[in-house]
C-alpha positions in Angstrom: 42.4 -48.1 130.4 42.9 -52.3 129.3 46.6 -51.0 128.1 46.9 -49.0 131.7 45.5 -52.2 133.8 47.5 -54.1 132.3 51.1 -52.3 132.4 50.2 -51.7 136.1 49.4 -55.8 136.5 53.1 -56.1 134.5 54.8 -53.8 137.2 52.8 -55.5 140.6 54.2 -59.0 138.7 57.3 -58.1 138.5 57.3 -55.7 142.0 56.3 -59.3 143.6 59.1 -61.3 141.8 62.2 -58.8 142.9 60.9 -58.6 146.5 60.6 -62.1 146.4 64.4 -62.5 145.2 65.3 -60.4 147.5 64.0 -62.3 150.6 65.5 -65.4 148.7 69.1 -63.9 148.6 69.2 -63.4 152.1 69.2 -66.8 153.3 71.0 -68.1 150.1 73.0 -68.0 147.2 72.0 -67.0 143.6 73.3 -70.5 142.2 70.9 -72.4 144.8 67.3 -70.9 144.0 65.4 -71.9 141.7 62.4 -70.6 139.3 59.9 -73.0 141.2 60.8 -71.7 144.6 60.8 -68.3 143.5 57.6 -67.9 141.8 55.7 -69.5 145.0 57.0 -67.4 146.9 56.1 -64.2 144.7 52.5 -66.6 143.8 53.3 -66.2 140.8 53.2 -68.4 137.6 56.0 -70.3 136.3 54.6 -68.9 132.9 54.3 -65.8 133.7 57.9 -65.4 135.1 59.4 -66.9 131.5 57.1 -63.9 129.9 59.7 -61.3 131.5 62.8 -62.9 132.0 64.8 -65.7 130.8 65.8 -66.8 134.5 66.7 -66.1 137.7 70.2 -64.7 136.9 68.2 -62.3 133.8 65.7 -61.2 137.1 68.8 -60.3 139.1 70.5 -58.4 136.8 67.4 -56.8 136.2 67.6 -55.5 139.8 70.8 -54.5 140.3 70.5 -52.2 136.6 67.4 -50.9 138.2 68.9 -50.1 141.6 71.7 -48.1 140.0 69.3 -46.8 137.3 67.1 -44.9 140.4 70.6 -44.0 141.9 71.8 -42.5 138.8 68.8 -40.7 138.7 68.7 -39.3 141.9 72.6 -38.0 141.0 71.1 -36.6 138.1 68.2 -34.5 139.7 70.4 -32.8 142.2 73.2 -31.7 140.1 70.5 -29.9 138.4 70.0 -27.9 141.4 73.0 -25.6 140.3 74.7 -26.2 143.8 78.8 -26.9 143.9 79.0 -30.2 143.9 81.2 -31.3 146.8 82.4 -34.8 147.6 80.8 -34.8 150.5 77.1 -34.3 148.8 77.8 -37.2 146.6 79.2 -39.6 149.4 75.8 -38.6 151.5 73.5 -39.4 148.9 75.1 -42.8 147.9 74.5 -43.8 151.9 71.2 -42.4 152.0 70.3 -44.4 148.9 71.8 -47.4 150.5 69.7 -46.7 153.5 66.5 -46.0 151.9 67.2 -49.5 149.7 68.8 -51.1 152.0 67.2 -54.9 151.9 67.4 -55.0 148.1 71.4 -53.6 148.6 72.3 -56.2 151.5 70.9 -59.2 149.7 73.0 -57.9 146.9 76.1 -57.5 148.6 75.3 -61.0 150.7 76.6 -62.8 147.3 79.6 -61.2 147.5 79.2 -58.8 144.6 81.6 -56.2 145.7 81.4 -55.0 141.8 77.8 -54.0 142.4 79.2 -51.1 145.0 82.1 -50.0 142.5 79.2 -49.5 140.0 77.5 -47.8 142.0 80.0 -45.2 143.2 80.9 -45.3 139.9 78.5 -43.0 138.5 80.1 -40.2 140.6 83.2 -40.3 138.5 82.4 -37.8 136.0 80.9 -35.1 139.0 84.2 -36.1 140.6 86.4 -35.3 137.9 84.4 -31.7 137.0 85.1 -30.9 140.5 88.7 -31.8 140.2 89.4 -29.7 137.1 87.8 -27.0 138.8 89.9 -26.5 141.4 93.6 -28.3 140.5 93.3 -27.5 136.4 93.9 -29.9 133.7 97.3 -30.8 134.1 96.6 -32.4 137.5 93.8 -35.1 135.5 96.1 -38.0 135.3 96.2 -37.9 139.7 92.5 -38.2 139.5 91.8 -41.4 138.6 94.4 -42.7 141.5 92.5 -40.5 143.8 88.6 -41.2 142.7 90.0 -45.5 143.0 91.5 -45.1 146.3 88.7 -43.1 147.6 85.7 -45.6 145.8 87.6 -48.8 147.0 87.3 -47.1 150.6 83.7 -46.0 150.8 82.7 -49.5 149.4 84.5 -51.0 152.0 83.1 -48.5 154.5 79.3 -49.5 152.9 80.0 -53.1 153.3 80.9 -52.6 157.1 78.5 -50.6 157.6 75.4 -53.3 156.2 77.4 -56.0 157.7 77.6 -54.1 161.4 73.6 -53.6 160.7 73.6 -50.4 159.8 73.5 -48.9 162.9 75.1 -45.1 162.4 72.7 -42.8 160.4 73.7 -41.9 156.6 75.0 -38.4 157.7 77.5 -39.6 160.5 78.5 -42.7 157.5 79.2 -39.7 155.4 81.3 -37.6 157.7 83.3 -40.3 158.5 83.9 -41.3 154.4 84.2 -37.4 153.7 86.8 -36.4 156.4 89.0 -40.5 155.5 88.8 -38.8 151.4 89.5 -35.4 152.4 92.8 -36.5 154.6 93.7 -38.7 151.1 92.9 -35.5 149.1 95.2 -33.4 150.8 98.2 -36.0 150.6 97.4 -36.5 146.5 97.5 -32.2 147.0 101.1 -32.6 148.2 102.2 -35.4 146.0 101.3 -33.1 142.9 102.6 -30.1 144.1 99.6 -28.2 145.5 98.6 -26.8 148.4 
């Protein structure tokens, strides 16, 4: 029982610190945030902070990794449903996930961390390759990397514009737009590699 209480207390403390860092990241750059102001905002003792994290950067990395792990779990969960994966589904999961974690994602992106979104979409690479091979065969695999890189860059740009614009469109509309753009790209690739 005491161990469960301790675990709950640790989770609560970490959540308070993550929420406080998210709020501060909306106002200033990561390098400008001190442990003292973070712990004051979170109402957590500085010593307690150092029990869990080396410094502010360690906490930030933990937040990023946690968001990416949650997204990866979502992808794995949905892929076990046995449905045929389509590009639209992956993009829709991504936009919905970002909408559900908007404050955290905006705080990370406000730091100019485009790599975070690239890592997020890169988690879809294997699923995209599976679908690519099933529709085009192994002989065209070399074109998949070009296609995927192009599509990922476009999706990252769309997400950045969506967040910067206050997320006025819902995730479904954004996924539809991304899907149309990606499918247009795919049509061009099909023509390039000699597929109809």
